[in-house]
C-alpha positions in Angstrom: 96.1 93.1 100.3 99.8 93.1 100.9 102.0 90.9 98.7 105.5 89.5 99.1 108.3 91.9 98.3 109.9 91.7 94.9 106.8 91.6 92.7 106.7 93.7 89.6 107.2 93.6 85.9 110.7 92.8 85.0 112.1 92.9 81.5 112.4 89.2 81.0 109.3 88.1 82.9 106.7 89.8 80.7 108.1 89.2 77.3 109.8 92.5 76.9 112.3 92.7 74.1 115.8 93.0 75.6 116.6 95.6 73.0 113.5 97.8 73.6 114.4 101.2 75.0 113.0 101.9 78.5 110.3 104.5 79.1 111.6 107.6 80.8 109.3 108.3 83.8 109.8 111.5 85.9 107.9 113.9 88.1 108.2 117.7 88.2 107.5 117.4 92.0 110.5 115.2 92.9 113.6 113.7 91.4 114.3 110.0 91.1 115.2 108.6 94.6 114.4 111.9 96.2 111.8 112.9 98.8 108.1 112.9 97.7 106.6 116.1 99.0 104.2 115.8 101.8 101.4 117.2 99.7 101.3 113.9 97.8 101.1 111.8 101.0 98.2 109.9 102.6 98.1 112.4 105.5 97.6 115.3 103.0 94.6 113.8 101.2 96.0 111.3 98.7 96.6 113.7 95.8 98.7 111.8 93.2 101.9 113.5 92.1 102.3 115.0 88.6 104.1 112.6 86.2 105.6 112.9 82.8 107.0 110.2 80.5 108.5 109.7 77.1 109.8 106.7 75.1 106.5 104.8 74.7 106.8 102.6 71.7 104.6 103.5 68.7 103.1 100.0 68.8 101.9 100.3 72.4 98.1 100.0 72.7 97.7 100.8 76.4 99.7 102.1 79.4 99.5 100.8 82.9 100.8 102.6 86.0 101.5 101.2 89.5 103.0 102.6 92.7 104.2 100.2 95.4 106.1 100.4 98.7 108.5 97.4 98.9 109.6 98.5 102.3 106.2 98.0 104.1 106.5 95.9 107.3 104.3 93.1 106.0 105.3 93.0 102.4 104.9 95.1 99.3 102.0 97.6 99.8 100.0 98.7 96.7 99.5 102.5 96.6 98.2 102.9 93.1 96.9 100.8 90.1 95.9 102.6 87.0 95.1 100.7 83.7 93.7 101.9 80.4 95.9 104.9 80.0 95.9 105.9 76.3 99.4 105.3 74.8 99.6 108.8 73.3 99.3 110.3 76.8 102.6 111.9 77.9 101.8 112.5 81.5 99.3 113.7 84.1 98.9 116.6 86.4 98.7 116.3 90.2 95.5 114.5 91.2 94.3 114.3 87.6 94.7 110.9 85.9 93.4 110.6 82.3 89.6 110.4 82.2 89.9 107.1 80.1 92.1 105.5 82.8 90.7 102.7 84.9 91.5 102.9 88.7 92.3 99.9 90.7 92.1 99.3 94.5 95.0 100.3 96.7 95.9 98.3 99.8 94.1 101.1 101.7 90.9 99.6 100.2 89.8 102.5 98.0 89.9 103.2 94.3 92.8 105.3 93.0 95.9 106.7 94.5 96.7 106.2 98.2 99.8 108.3 99.1 102.8 107.4 101.2 102.2 106.8 104.9 105.0 104.7 106.4 104.8 103.8 110.1 106.1 106.6 112.4 109.8 106.0 113.3 110.5 103.7 110.3 113.3 104.8 108.0 112.0 106.4 104.9 110.3 104.0 102.6 110.7 103.7 98.8 107.7 104.2 96.6 108.2 102.7 93.1 106.2 104.2 90.3 106.2 101.9 87.3 104.8 102.7 83.9 104.3 99.8 81.5 103.6 99.9 77.8 101.4 97.0 76.6 101.2 95.3 73.2 97.6 94.3 73.7 94.7 95.8 75.7 94.6 94.6 79.3 90.8 94.4 79.4 90.8 95.6 83.0 87.9 97.4 84.7 87.5 99.7 87.7 88.3 98.0 91.0 91.0 95.8 89.6 93.3 94.2 92.1 97.1 93.7 91.9 96.5 90.1 91.1 94.1 91.0 88.3 96.7 93.3 86.9 99.5 90.8 87.0 97.3 88.2 85.2 96.0 90.7 82.6 99.4 92.0 81.6 101.3 88.7 81.5 103.3 88.5 78.2 101.9 91.9 77.1 104.6 94.3 78.6 106.7 95.8 75.8 108.8 98.1 78.0 108.7 99.9 81.3 109.9 103.0 83.1 110.5 103.4 86.8 110.6 106.4 89.1 111.4 105.9 92.8 110.5 108.4 95.5 111.1 108.2 99.2 109.0 109.3 102.1 109.2 109.1 105.9 107.3 110.4 108.9 
């Protein structure tokens, strides 16, 4: 299910306080705006990269993680939706989301992470990982779609953090 480019939680759209500090989101596997190693790609078996974060507000009750490719030829492509992450969580190892987390459907059609796989010959695509802290539970269940996520988190996003990786073939 591809969606038009430009979708995503922005500070003003979801009720985020303009003075709230952003979450710091990073990966020990790649730097912001740097190449995502092939081992985290679709061709290598869809192992999600390790992620670390800090700056989650004490008041947060849930974290939600997304990964999207805004450079896909037919609109933004969803690579990962993960809801229900406990707010005290500070990261995840490669291929190992928190057991409490609720996986959504990627645009590949399966549950969980679907790694980068741009068309051969395209310039490298950007993969935007976004972690959102929610003020209320999302209520989402396994198999959620991007539309379900957007609806469930409306007006609940307190703050966000973003990490961008690139990948080409």
